[in-house]
FITI-229663 format. One record per residue: chain; residue number from 1; x, y, z of N, C-alpha, C, O, CB in turn. Coordinates in steps of 0.05 Angstrom, whole numbers. Glycine has a CB too. Example, Ala and Ser with C-alpha at 12.3 -4.5 7.8 and 13.67 -1.06 7.14 Angstrom:
// FITI-229663
- chain_n_n_px_n_py_n_pz_ca_px_ca_py_ca_pz_c_px_c_py_c_pz_o_px_o_py_o_pz_cb_px_cb_py_cb_pz
- A_1_264_-114_156_246_-90_156_264_-66_156_285_-66_169_226_-89_181 $
- A_2_257_-45_142_273_-21_143_258_1_157_268_23_161_282_-12_114 $
END
This chain:
// FITI-229663
- chain_n_n_px_n_py_n_pz_ca_px_ca_py_ca_pz_c_px_c_py_c_pz_o_px_o_py_o_pz_cb_px_cb_py_cb_pz
- A_1_1358_-286_1574_1347_-311_1582_1336_-327_1559_1340_-352_1558_1324_-306_1603 $
- A_2_1323_-313_1540_1311_-327_1517_1325_-317_1492_1334_-294_1490_1281_-322_1515 $
- A_3_1328_-335_1472_1341_-328_1448_1323_-310_1430_1300_-306_1436_1350_-353_1432 $
- A_4_1335_-300_1409_1320_-284_1390_1305_-300_1369_1296_-289_1348_1338_-264_1377 $
- A_5_1303_-326_1373_1289_-343_1354_1259_-340_1359_1250_-326_1378_1297_-373_1358 $
- A_6_1243_-352_1341_1214_-350_1344_1205_-362_1371_1186_-351_1383_1201_-364_1322 $
- A_7_1217_-384_1379_1209_-396_1405_1216_-378_1428_1199_-375_1447_1223_-423_1408 $
- A_8_1240_-366_1428_1247_-348_1450_1230_-324_1452_1222_-316_1474_1276_-340_1447 $
- A_9_1224_-312_1429_1206_-288_1429_1178_-296_1437_1164_-281_1450_1206_-275_1401 $
- A_10_1170_-320_1429_1143_-330_1436_1140_-334_1466_1119_-329_1477_1137_-356_1422 $
- A_11_1162_-343_1479_1161_-346_1508_1157_-319_1522_1142_-317_1541_1187_-359_1518 $
- A_12_1171_-299_1513_1168_-272_1525_1140_-261_1520_1129_-248_1538_1190_-253_1514 $
- A_13_1129_-265_1497_1102_-256_1491_1082_-271_1509_1063_-258_1519_1095_-260_1461 $
- A_14_1086_-296_1513_1069_-312_1530_1070_-302_1559_1050_-299_1573_1076_-342_1529 $
- A_15_1095_-297_1569_1098_-286_1596_1086_-259_1599_1076_-252_1621_1128_-286_1604 $
- A_16_1088_-243_1578_1076_-216_1579_1046_-218_1583_1034_-204_1600_1081_-201_1552 $
- A_17_1033_-235_1568_1004_-240_1572_997_-250_1599_977_-243_1611_994_-258_1551 $
- A_18_1015_-267_1610_1010_-279_1637_1011_-257_1658_994_-256_1676_1032_-300_1643 $
- A_19_1031_-239_1656_1033_-217_1676_1008_-199_1675_997_-192_1696_1059_-200_1670 $
- A_20_1000_-191_1651_977_-173_1648_952_-187_1658_935_-175_1672_973_-164_1619 $
- A_21_948_-213_1651_924_-227_1659_923_-230_1690_901_-228_1701_923_-255_1646 $
- A_22_945_-236_1702_945_-239_1731_938_-214_1746_922_-214_1765_973_-249_1740 $
- A_23_950_-191_1737_944_-166_1749_914_-158_1745_901_-148_1763_962_-144_1737 $
- A_24_904_-162_1721_876_-155_1715_857_-172_1732_837_-162_1742_871_-159_1685 $
- A_25_863_-198_1735_846_-216_1751_845_-206_1780_824_-207_1792_856_-245_1749 $
- A_26_868_-198_1791_869_-189_1818_853_-163_1822_838_-160_1841_898_-184_1827 $
- A_27_855_-145_1802_840_-120_1804_810_-125_1802_794_-111_1816_849_-100_1782 $
- A_28_802_-143_1786_773_-150_1783_762_-162_1809_739_-157_1816_769_-169_1759 $
- A_29_778_-177_1822_769_-188_1848_766_-166_1869_747_-166_1885_789_-209_1859 $
- A_30_784_-146_1868_782_-123_1886_757_-107_1880_743_-98_1899_807_-105_1884 $
- A_31_750_-104_1855_726_-89_1847_700_-103_1857_683_-90_1869_724_-85_1817 $
- A_32_699_-129_1853_676_-144_1862_673_-144_1892_650_-143_1903_677_-173_1852 $
- A_33_695_-145_1906_695_-145_1935_685_-118_1947_672_-117_1968_722_-151_1947 $
- A_34_691_-96_1933_685_-69_1943_661_-56_1929_656_-32_1931_709_-51_1941 $
- A_35_646_-73_1914_626_-62_1896_604_-47_1912_595_-26_1903_614_-84_1880 $
- A_36_595_-58_1934_572_-47_1949_581_-33_1975_564_-27_1992_552_-68_1955 $
- A_37_607_-28_1978_616_-15_2003_610_15_2001_611_27_1980_646_-20_2007 $
- A_38_604_26_2025_597_55_2026_619_71_2040_617_96_2043_571_59_2040 $
- A_39_640_57_2050_661_71_2064_678_88_2043_682_79_2021_680_51_2079 $
- A_40_686_111_2052_700_129_2034_726_118_2024_732_119_2000_705_156_2048 $
- A_41_742_106_2042_768_95_2035_764_71_2016_779_68_1996_784_86_2060 $
- A_42_744_54_2021_739_31_2004_730_40_1977_738_28_1956_718_13_2017 $
- A_43_713_60_1975_704_70_1949_727_82_1933_727_81_1909_682_91_1954 $
- A_44_746_95_1948_769_106_1934_786_83_1922_795_86_1899_787_122_1954 $
- A_45_790_61_1937_805_39_1926_790_25_1903_802_15_1885_810_18_1948 $
- A_46_763_26_1905_746_15_1883_751_31_1857_754_19_1836_716_17_1891 $
- A_47_752_57_1859_756_74_1835_784_69_1824_788_67_1799_753_104_1842 $
- A_48_804_66_1841_831_61_1832_833_34_1818_847_32_1797_851_62_1856 $
- A_49_820_14_1828_821_-12_1816_807_-12_1789_817_-24_1770_807_-33_1834 $
- A_50_785_3_1787_771_5_1761_789_19_1740_790_12_1717_745_20_1764 $
- A_51_803_40_1749_821_54_1731_844_36_1722_851_37_1699_833_79_1746 $
- A_52_855_20_1740_876_2_1732_867_-19_1712_882_-27_1694_888_-12_1758 $
- A_53_842_-29_1716_831_-48_1697_829_-36_1669_837_-49_1649_804_-58_1706 $
- A_54_819_-12_1668_816_2_1641_844_7_1628_846_6_1604_801_28_1644 $
- A_55_864_12_1645_891_16_1634_902_-10_1624_915_-10_1602_909_28_1656 $
- A_56_899_-31_1638_909_-57_1630_895_-67_1604_908_-81_1588_905_-78_1652 $
- A_57_870_-60_1601_856_-68_1577_867_-55_1552_863_-65_1529_826_-62_1580 $
- A_58_880_-32_1555_893_-19_1532_917_-35_1522_925_-31_1499_902_9_1540 $
- A_59_927_-53_1538_951_-68_1530_943_-94_1516_961_-108_1506_968_-74_1554 $
- A_60_918_-101_1516_908_-126_1504_899_-123_1476_892_-101_1467_886_-138_1521 $
- A_61_899_-145_1461_888_-145_1434_879_-174_1428_883_-192_1444_909_-135_1413 $
- A_62_866_-177_1405_857_-204_1397_878_-219_1381_896_-207_1369_831_-201_1381 $
- A_63_876_-245_1382_895_-262_1366_891_-257_1336_911_-259_1321_891_-292_1373 $
- A_64_866_-252_1327_862_-247_1299_876_-221_1290_887_-220_1268_832_-245_1293 $
- A_65_875_-201_1307_889_-176_1300_919_-179_1298_932_-168_1281_882_-154_1321 $
- A_66_930_-195_1317_959_-200_1316_967_-216_1291_987_-210_1279_967_-216_1341 $
- A_67_951_-236_1284_958_-252_1261_957_-235_1235_972_-241_1216_938_-275_1258 $
- A_68_941_-215_1235_939_-198_1211_959_-175_1210_969_-168_1189_911_-186_1209 $
- A_69_966_-164_1234_981_-139_1234_1007_-140_1250_1022_-120_1249_964_-118_1245 $
- A_70_1013_-161_1264_1037_-162_1282_1063_-161_1265_1065_-174_1244_1036_-186_1299 $
- A_71_1082_-147_1276_1109_-146_1264_1125_-170_1272_1146_-176_1261_1124_-120_1272 $
- A_72_1116_-184_1293_1131_-207_1304_1114_-232_1300_1105_-245_1320_1138_-202_1334 $
- A_73_1110_-240_1275_1093_-263_1269_1105_-289_1281_1089_-307_1289_1090_-266_1239 $
- A_74_1131_-291_1282_1144_-315_1293_1138_-319_1322_1139_-342_1332_1174_-315_1288 $
- A_75_1132_-297_1337_1128_-300_1366_1100_-309_1373_1095_-313_1396_1133_-273_1379 $
- A_76_1083_-312_1353_1055_-319_1359_1050_-349_1362_1030_-358_1374_1037_-309_1337 $
- A_77_1069_-365_1353_1065_-394_1352_1064_-406_1380_1048_-425_1386_1087_-408_1336 $
- A_78_1081_-396_1398_1082_-408_1425_1056_-404_1440_1045_-422_1453_1106_-396_1441 $
- A_79_1045_-379_1439_1019_-374_1452_997_-389_1439_979_-399_1452_1013_-344_1452 $
- A_80_999_-392_1413_978_-406_1398_978_-436_1405_957_-448_1407_983_-404_1367 $
- A_81_1001_-447_1411_1003_-475_1418_992_-480_1446_983_-503_1452_1031_-485_1417 $
- A_82_992_-460_1464_982_-463_1491_953_-453_1493_942_-454_1515_1000_-447_1510 $
- A_83_941_-444_1472_914_-433_1473_894_-455_1478_897_-477_1467_908_-418_1446 $
- A_84_874_-449_1494_853_-468_1500_830_-466_1480_831_-451_1461_842_-465_1528 $
- A_85_809_-482_1484_787_-483_1465_773_-456_1463_765_-448_1441_767_-505_1473 $
- A_86_770_-442_1485_756_-416_1485_774_-393_1476_764_-371_1473_746_-411_1513 $
- A_87_800_-399_1472_819_-377_1464_819_-355_1484_817_-331_1477_811_-367_1436 $
- A_88_820_-362_1510_819_-342_1531_846_-332_1541_847_-315_1559_803_-354_1554 $
- A_89_867_-343_1529_894_-332_1538_897_-303_1529_888_-296_1507_916_-350_1526 $
- A_90_909_-287_1546_912_-259_1540_933_-254_1519_956_-264_1522_918_-243_1566 $
- A_91_927_-239_1499_946_-230_1478_953_-201_1482_934_-185_1485_935_-236_1449 $
- A_92_978_-194_1481_986_-166_1485_993_-154_1458_1000_-167_1439_1010_-164_1504 $
- A_93_991_-127_1457_997_-113_1432_1028_-113_1427_1043_-119_1445_987_-83_1435 $
- A_94_1035_-106_1403_1064_-106_1396_1079_-86_1413_1101_-92_1422_1067_-99_1367 $
- A_95_1069_-61_1418_1084_-42_1436_1088_-53_1464_1109_-49_1476_1069_-16_1437 $
- A_96_1068_-67_1474_1070_-80_1501_1091_-102_1500_1107_-105_1519_1043_-91_1511 $
- A_97_1091_-117_1479_1111_-138_1475_1139_-127_1474_1158_-138_1486_1105_-155_1450 $
- A_98_1142_-104_1461_1169_-91_1459_1178_-81_1487_1201_-82_1493_1168_-68_1439 $
- A_99_1159_-72_1503_1166_-64_1530_1177_-88_1546_1197_-85_1560_1142_-52_1545 $
- A_100_1164_-111_1544_1173_-134_1559_1200_-144_1548_1216_-156_1563_1152_-156_1558 $
- A_101_1205_-141_1522_1232_-147_1512_1253_-129_1525_1274_-138_1532_1232_-144_1481 $
- A_102_1246_-103_1527_1264_-84_1541_1268_-92_1570_1290_-92_1580_1252_-56_1539 $
- A_103_1246_-100_1583_1248_-108_1611_1265_-133_1615_1282_-134_1633_1220_-113_1623 $
- A_104_1261_-152_1597_1277_-177_1598_1307_-171_1595_1324_-184_1608_1267_-197_1578 $
- A_105_1313_-153_1577_1341_-146_1572_1354_-133_1597_1376_-139_1603_1343_-126_1548 $
- A_106_1339_-115_1610_1349_-102_1634_1352_-123_1657_1371_-121_1672_1330_-80_1643 $
- A_107_1334_-141_1659_1336_-162_1680_1360_-180_1675_1374_-187_1695_1310_-179_1681 $
- A_108_1366_-187_1650_1388_-204_1644_1415_-191_1652_1434_-205_1659_1388_-211_1614 $
- A_109_1416_-165_1650_1441_-151_1657_1447_-154_1687_1470_-157_1694_1439_-121_1650 $
- A_110_1426_-153_1703_1430_-154_1732_1429_-182_1744_1440_-187_1765_1410_-136_1745 $
- A_111_1414_-199_1731_1410_-226_1742_1433_-245_1734_1431_-260_1715_1383_-238_1732 $
- A_112_1455_-243_1750_1478_-259_1744_1486_-274_1770_1478_-267_1792_1502_-241_1735 $
- A_113_1502_-296_1766_1510_-312_1789_1528_-295_1807_1528_-299_1832_1525_-337_1779 $
- A_114_1544_-277_1796_1562_-261_1812_1546_-243_1831_1552_-241_1854_1580_-244_1794 $
- A_115_1525_-230_1820_1508_-212_1837_1493_-228_1858_1489_-219_1881_1489_-197_1819 $
- A_116_1484_-252_1850_1469_-268_1870_1487_-277_1892_1479_-277_1915_1457_-293_1856 $
- A_117_1512_-284_1886_1531_-292_1907_1539_-269_1924_1543_-272_1948_1556_-305_1894 $
- A_118_1541_-245_1912_1550_-221_1927_1528_-211_1946_1534_-204_1969_1557_-199_1907 $
- A_119_1503_-210_1937_1482_-197_1953_1464_-217_1968_1450_-209_1986_1465_-180_1934 $
- A_120_1464_-243_1960_1449_-263_1974_1419_-258_1974_1408_-253_1952_1458_-264_2003 $
- A_121_1407_-259_1997_1377_-257_1998_1367_-229_1992_1343_-226_1986_1368_-265_2026 $
- A_122_1385_-209_1992_1376_-182_1985_1378_-176_1955_1373_-154_1946_1393_-162_2001 $
- A_123_1386_-196_1940_1392_-192_1911_1367_-182_1896_1369_-163_1881_1402_-218_1899 $
- A_124_1344_-195_1900_1321_-189_1884_1308_-163_1893_1296_-149_1876_1301_-211_1886 $
- A_125_1309_-156_1918_1300_-130_1927_1317_-108_1915_1307_-87_1906_1300_-127_1958 $
- A_126_1343_-113_1913_1361_-93_1901_1356_-91_1871_1357_-68_1860_1390_-102_1906 $
- A_127_1350_-113_1858_1345_-112_1829_1319_-97_1824_1317_-82_1804_1344_-141_1818 $
- A_128_1299_-101_1841_1273_-87_1838_1277_-57_1841_1266_-41_1826_1253_-97_1858 $
- A_129_1294_-49_1860_1299_-21_1865_1313_-8_1840_1307_14_1832_1316_-17_1890 $
- A_130_1332_-23_1829_1347_-13_1806_1328_-10_1781_1330_9_1766_1370_-32_1799 $
- A_131_1311_-30_1777_1293_-29_1755_1272_-7_1758_1264_6_1739_1279_-56_1751 $
- A_132_1263_-3_1782_1243_18_1788_1255_46_1783_1241_64_1775_1232_16_1816 $
- A_133_1281_48_1788_1295_74_1784_1304_78_1755_1314_100_1748_1319_76_1802 $
- A_134_1299_58_1738_1307_61_1710_1288_79_1695_1265_71_1690_1308_32_1696 $
- A_135_1296_103_1689_1278_123_1677_1270_115_1648_1247_121_1640_1292_150_1676 $
- A_136_1288_103_1633_1281_95_1606_1259_73_1606_1241_74_1590_1306_84_1591 $
- A_137_1262_54_1624_1242_33_1626_1215_44_1635_1194_36_1625_1252_11_1645 $
- A_138_1216_63_1654_1191_75_1664_1177_91_1642_1153_89_1639_1197_93_1688 $
- A_139_1193_106_1627_1182_123_1605_1170_105_1583_1149_111_1572_1203_141_1593 $
- A_140_1183_82_1578_1173_63_1558_1145_52_1567_1127_49_1551_1193_40_1554 $
- A_141_1143_46_1593_1117_36_1603_1095_57_1602_1073_51_1592_1121_27_1633 $
- A_142_1100_81_1611_1080_102_1611_1071_109_1582_1048_116_1578_1091_127_1625 $
- A_143_1090_106_1563_1084_112_1535_1064_93_1522_1054_98_1501_1109_113_1519 $
- A_144_1059_70_1536_1040_51_1525_1011_60_1528_993_49_1514_1044_24_1538 $
- A_145_1005_79_1545_978_85_1553_969_112_1541_985_130_1536_975_86_1583 $
- A_146_943_113_1536_930_138_1529_917_150_1554_896_141_1563_908_134_1506 $
- A_147_930_170_1565_922_181_1591_902_204_1588_889_211_1608_946_191_1607 $
- A_148_898_215_1565_880_238_1561_895_263_1555_920_262_1552_863_242_1585 $
- A_149_881_285_1552_893_311_1545_899_327_1570_881_332_1586_875_327_1525 $
- A_150_924_335_1574_931_350_1598_927_380_1593_929_396_1612_960_344_1605 $
- A_151_923_388_1568_919_417_1563_890_426_1566_884_450_1561_929_423_1535 $
- A_152_873_408_1575_845_416_1579_843_432_1605_855_426_1625_827_391_1581 $
- A_153_827_454_1604_824_471_1627_806_459_1648_804_469_1671_813_498_1619 $
- A_154_792_438_1642_773_426_1661_788_413_1684_806_398_1681_755_406_1647 $
- A_155_779_420_1709_791_408_1732_785_378_1734_802_362_1743_781_422_1758 $
- A_156_762_371_1725_755_342_1725_772_326_1707_781_304_1713_725_339_1717 $
- A_157_778_337_1683_795_323_1664_824_321_1674_837_301_1672_795_337_1636 $
- A_158_834_343_1686_861_343_1697_863_323_1720_883_310_1723_868_371_1707 $
- A_159_842_322_1737_842_302_1759_842_274_1749_855_256_1760_818_307_1777 $
- A_160_827_269_1727_825_243_1715_852_234_1704_860_211_1707_803_242_1693 $
- A_161_865_253_1690_892_247_1679_912_241_1701_928_223_1699_902_271_1662 $
- A_162_911_257_1723_929_252_1745_924_225_1758_943_211_1766_926_274_1766 $
- A_163_899_217_1760_892_191_1771_903_168_1754_915_149_1764_861_188_1774 $
- A_164_899_171_1727_910_150_1709_940_148_1710_951_127_1710_900_155_1680 $
- A_165_953_171_1712_982_172_1713_992_159_1738_1011_143_1738_993_200_1711 $
- A_166_979_165_1761_987_152_1786_983_122_1786_1000_108_1796_971_164_1809 $
- A_167_961_113_1774_956_84_1773_974_70_1753_981_47_1756_927_79_1766 $
- A_168_983_85_1733_1003_74_1714_1029_69_1728_1042_49_1724_1007_94_1690 $
- A_169_1037_88_1745_1062_84_1761_1059_60_1780_1078_45_1783_1068_110_1778 $
- A_170_1035_57_1792_1031_35_1810_1032_8_1795_1044_-11_1804_1003_38_1824 $
- A_171_1020_7_1771_1020_-17_1755_1049_-24_1746_1056_-47_1743_1002_-14_1731 $
- A_172_1065_-3_1741_1093_-8_1733_1107_-24_1754_1122_-43_1747_1107_19_1728 $
- A_173_1104_-17_1779_1117_-31_1801_1107_-60_1804_1122_-79_1809_1114_-16_1827 $
- A_174_1081_-63_1800_1069_-90_1802_1078_-108_1779_1083_-132_1783_1038_-89_1802 $
- A_175_1081_-97_1755_1091_-112_1732_1120_-121_1737_1127_-143_1731_1089_-96_1706 $
- A_176_1136_-103_1748_1164_-109_1755_1165_-133_1774_1181_-151_1770_1178_-85_1766 $
- A_177_1149_-132_1795_1149_-153_1815_1140_-180_1803_1152_-201_1809_1131_-146_1839 $
- A_178_1120_-179_1786_1111_-204_1773_1132_-216_1756_1137_-240_1757_1085_-198_1757 $
- A_179_1144_-199_1739_1164_-209_1720_1189_-219_1735_1200_-240_1728_1172_-187_1700 $
- A_180_1198_-205_1756_1221_-213_1771_1215_-239_1786_1233_-257_1788_1229_-191_1791 $
- A_181_1191_-243_1796_1184_-268_1810_1186_-291_1791_1196_-312_1798_1155_-266_1821 $
- A_182_1175_-288_1766_1177_-309_1747_1206_-315_1739_1214_-338_1738_1160_-302_1722 $
- A_183_1221_-293_1734_1248_-296_1725_1266_-308_1746_1284_-324_1740_1259_-269_1716 $
- A_184_1261_-301_1771_1278_-311_1793_1275_-341_1797_1295_-355_1803_1271_-297_1819 $
- A_185_1251_-351_1793_1247_-380_1796_1263_-395_1775_1275_-416_1781_1217_-387_1794 $
- A_186_1262_-385_1750_1276_-398_1728_1307_-396_1732_1322_-415_1728_1268_-386_1701 $
- A_187_1316_-372_1740_1344_-367_1744_1355_-384_1767_1377_-395_1765_1350_-337_1749 $
- A_188_1340_-386_1789_1349_-402_1812_1352_-431_1804_1371_-445_1813_1329_-399_1835 $
- A_189_1333_-441_1788_1334_-469_1779_1359_-474_1763_1373_-494_1767_1309_-476_1763 $
- A_190_1365_-456_1744_1389_-459_1727_1415_-456_1744_1434_-470_1739_1389_-438_1705 $
- A_191_1415_-437_1763_1438_-433_1780_1445_-457_1796_1468_-466_1798_1434_-408_1798 $
- A_192_1425_-469_1809_1429_-493_1825_1438_-517_1808_1455_-533_1817_1404_-501_1840 $
- A_193_1428_-519_1784_1436_-540_1766_1465_-537_1758_1480_-557_1758_1418_-541_1741 $
- A_194_1473_-513_1752_1501_-508_1744_1520_-512_1768_1542_-523_1764_1505_-479_1734 $
- A_195_1512_-504_1792_1528_-509_1816_1532_-538_1821_1553_-547_1829_1516_-495_1840 $
- A_196_1511_-553_1817_1512_-582_1822_1532_-595_1802_1547_-613_1810_1484_-595_1819 $
- A_197_1530_-587_1777_1549_-598_1757_1577_-590_1763_1595_-607_1760_1541_-587_1729 $
- A_198_1582_-565_1772_1609_-556_1779_1620_-572_1802_1643_-580_1801_1608_-526_1786 $
- A_199_1604_-576_1823_1614_-591_1846_1620_-620_1838_1639_-632_1848_1592_-591_1868 $
- A_200_1603_-631_1821_1607_-659_1813_1633_-662_1797_1648_-681_1801_1583_-669_1796 $
- A_201_1639_-643_1779_1663_-644_1763_1688_-640_1781_1708_-653_1777_1663_-622_1741 $
- A_202_1686_-622_1801_1708_-618_1820_1714_-643_1836_1737_-650_1841_1703_-594_1838 $
- A_203_1692_-656_1844_1695_-681_1860_1708_-703_1843_1725_-718_1853_1668_-690_1870 $
- A_204_1700_-705_1818_1712_-725_1800_1742_-719_1796_1758_-738_1794_1697_-726_1773 $
- A_205_1749_-694_1794_1777_-687_1790_1793_-695_1814_1816_-705_1811_1780_-656_1784 $
- A_206_1783_-690_1838_1797_-698_1862_1801_-728_1863_1822_-738_1872_1782_-689_1887 $
- A_207_1781_-743_1854_1783_-772_1854_1805_-781_1835_1820_-800_1840_1756_-785_1847 $
- A_208_1806_-768_1811_1826_-776_1791_1854_-770_1801_1873_-785_1797_1821_-761_1765 $
- A_209_1857_-747_1815_1884_-739_1826_1893_-759_1847_1916_-768_1847_1884_-711_1836 $
- A_210_1875_-764_1866_1882_-781_1889_1879_-811_1882_1886_-828_1899_1865_-774_1913 $
- A_211_1868_-817_1859_1863_-845_1852_1887_-863_1852_1886_-885_1863_1849_-847_1826 $
- A_212_1909_-854_1839_1933_-870_1837_1945_-877_1864_1952_-899_1869_1954_-856_1820 $
- A_213_1947_-856_1881_1959_-860_1908_1941_-879_1924_1951_-897_1938_1961_-834_1923 $
- A_214_1915_-876_1922_1897_-892_1937_1899_-922_1929_1898_-940_1945_1868_-882_1934 $
- A_215_1901_-926_1902_1903_-954_1892_1929_-967_1902_1928_-990_1911_1902_-954_1862 $
- A_216_1951_-952_1901_1977_-963_1910_1976_-970_1940_1984_-991_1948_2000_-944_1905 $
- A_217_1965_-952_1956_1963_-957_1984_1945_-981_1990_1951_-997_2008_1952_-932_1998 $
- A_218_1924_-983_1975_1905_-1006_1980_1919_-1032_1973_1915_-1052_1986_1880_-1002_1963 $
- A_219_1935_-1032_1951_1949_-1057_1943_1970_-1065_1963_1973_-1088_1970_1962_-1054_1915 $
- A_220_1984_-1045_1974_2005_-1051_1994_1992_-1062_2020_2002_-1081_2031_2021_-1026_2001 $
- A_221_1970_-1050_2028_1956_-1059_2052_1945_-1088_2047_1947_-1105_2065_1932_-1040_2059 $
- A_222_1935_-1093_2023_1924_-1119_2018_1946_-1140_2018_1942_-1162_2028_1909_-1119_1991 $
- A_223_1969_-1134_2006_1992_-1153_2005_2002_-1159_2034_2007_-1182_2040_2015_-1142_1988 $
- A_224_2004_-1138_2050_2013_-1142_2078_1993_-1159_2093_2000_-1176_2109_2017_-1115_2092 $
- A_225_1967_-1153_2088_1947_-1168_2102_1947_-1198_2094_1943_-1215_2111_1919_-1157_2096 $
- A_226_1952_-1204_2068_1953_-1231_2059_1977_-1246_2072_1974_-1270_2079_1956_-1232_2029 $
- A_227_2000_-1232_2074_2023_-1245_2087_2018_-1252_2116_2024_-1274_2125_2047_-1227_2085 $
- A_228_2006_-1233_2130_2000_-1238_2159_1980_-1260_2162_1982_-1276_2180_1989_-1212_2172 $
- A_229_1960_-1261_2144_1940_-1283_2145_1953_-1310_2140_1946_-1329_2153_1918_-1277_2125 $
- A_230_1971_-1311_2120_1984_-1337_2114_2001_-1346_2137_2002_-1370_2144_2001_-1334_2088 $
- A_231_2015_-1328_2150_2032_-1335_2174_2015_-1345_2197_2023_-1364_2210_2049_-1311_2183 $
- A_232_1993_-1332_2202_1975_-1340_2223_1964_-1368_2218_1961_-1384_2236_1953_-1320_2228 $
- A_233_1957_-1373_2192_1946_-1400_2185_1967_-1422_2189_1960_-1443_2199_1938_-1399_2155 $
- A_234_1993_-1417_2182_2014_-1437_2186_2018_-1442_2216_2021_-1465_2224_2040_-1427_2173 $
- A_235_2018_-1421_2232_2021_-1424_2261_1999_-1440_2273_2004_-1457_2291_2023_-1397_2275 $
- A_236_1974_-1436_2264_1952_-1451_2274_1954_-1480_2267_1947_-1498_2283_1926_-1439_2263 $
- A_237_1963_-1487_2242_1966_-1515_2234_1987_-1529_2251_1983_-1552_2259_1974_-1516_2204 $
- A_238_2009_-1516_2256_2030_-1528_2272_2021_-1533_2301_2026_-1555_2312_2055_-1510_2273 $
- A_239_2007_-1514_2311_1997_-1517_2339_1977_-1540_2340_1977_-1555_2360_1984_-1491_2348 $
- A_240_1960_-1543_2321_1940_-1564_2320_1953_-1592_2318_1945_-1611_2331_1920_-1560_2297 $
- A_241_1974_-1593_2301_1988_-1619_2298_2002_-1627_2324_2002_-1651_2330_2009_-1617_2275 $
- A_242_2014_-1608_2338_2027_-1615_2364_2007_-1625_2384_2013_-1643_2399_2042_-1590_2374 $
- A_243_1984_-1612_2385_1963_-1621_2404_1954_-1649_2398_1950_-1665_2416_1939_-1602_2404 $
- A_244_1950_-1656_2373_1942_-1683_2364_1963_-1703_2371_1957_-1725_2380_1935_-1684_2334 $
- A_245_1988_-1696_2367_2011_-1714_2373_2013_-1721_2402_2018_-1744_2409_2037_-1703_2362 $
- A_246_2010_-1701_2419_2012_-1705_2448_1989_-1723_2458_1993_-1740_2476_2011_-1679_2463 $
- A_247_1965_-1720_2446_1942_-1736_2454_1945_-1765_2447_1935_-1782_2461_1916_-1724_2442 $
- A_248_1958_-1772_2425_1961_-1800_2415_1988_-1812_2422_1993_-1835_2416_1956_-1801_2385 $
- A_249_2005_-1796_2435_2032_-1806_2441_2051_-1805_2418_2073_-1816_2420_2031_-1833_2452 $
- A_250_2043_-1793_2398_2060_-1792_2374_2067_-1763_2368_2059_-1750_2349_2046_-1804_2349 $
- A_251_2082_-1754_2386_2091_-1726_2382_2112_-1724_2362_2115_-1742_2345_2101_-1714_2408 $
- A_252_2126_-1704_2362_2148_-1700_2342_2170_-1721_2348_2178_-1723_2371_2159_-1671_2343 $
- A_253_2180_-1736_2328_2201_-1756_2331_2227_-1742_2338_2235_-1722_2326_2203_-1772_2306 $
- A_254_2240_-1755_2359_2266_-1744_2367_2287_-1753_2347_2286_-1776_2337_2273_-1754_2395 $
- A_255_2305_-1737_2341_2326_-1744_2322_2346_-1763_2335_2354_-1760_2358_2341_-1718_2313 $
- A_256_2354_-1785_2320_2372_-1805_2330_2400_-1793_2332_2409_-1777_2315_2372_-1829_2312 $
- A_257_2414_-1802_2354_2441_-1793_2358_2460_-1811_2342_2458_-1835_2344_2449_-1793_2389 $
- A_258_2478_-1800_2328_2497_-1817_2312_2521_-1823_2330_2537_-1806_2335_2506_-1801_2286 $
- A_259_2523_-1849_2339_2545_-1859_2356_2569_-1866_2338_2565_-1872_2314_2537_-1883_2373 $
- A_260_2594_-1866_2349_2618_-1872_2333_2622_-1900_2325_2634_-1906_2304_2642_-1863_2347 $
- A_261_2610_-1920_2340_2615_-1948_2333_2590_-1964_2340_2572_-1954_2353_2640_-1960_2347 $
- A_262_2591_-1990_2331_2568_-2007_2335_2567_-2018_2363_2545_-2026_2372_2568_-2030_2316 $
- A_263_2589_-2019_2378_2590_-2029_2406_2574_-2010_2423_2558_-2019_2440_2619_-2032_2416 $
- A_264_2578_-1985_2420_2563_-1966_2436_2534_-1966_2430_2517_-1958_2446_2574_-1938_2432 $
- A_265_2528_-1974_2406_2500_-1975_2398_2487_-1998_2412_2463_-2003_2408_2497_-1977_2367 $
END
């Protein structure tokens, strides 16, 4: 979808920050809403949301750190140009950025006009299922997080690691849906634009093919119409002259008979 230029990479880095910021904002709203609840199920969801927030914060970094240490310095300009006065736009780490590059590449493979035409409205659900089943992409996502030590004998530590791992899997699916939603809007816009151009060119081609025949037919019809109009005009003039002649007694003059001699005349 995006080129490997600084601008293209910058767009992907910006979208990466957008996905993480949106998910984090939603989780923070869930925490505030369930903060004082005493129900067991609600408290469980509260703990899960807190865990997800802490995991998402591992993917963030500061703009100063990126400017000093990033391997992709060209990709920072696009986010920098959209930054507000408070510098509150979310910046993602280089490993997170590389994951989104991987995700964008996988999406581009499946997001084609042929697949969209073939699967129709089920296309994006099918693409989500395929991406979720992609083991390399899932392993890349899980590798971004520090989940803790699994070799600890403590049951509490093992439970904490299992909770983080489960929430990491949950966040993976949410990130896929966010990215696909953004990508689908852009792809649909481009697809409709290309279809419109294709239809317009096909229509122009039909006009060029049928243009010569249509022009000839129109000229023949016009010539025939002009002849009929001229004949009707002449008939009307003759009829009008005859009516005027009868009214004044000066109708059409009778032709004189040529007699053989002057006596008969």
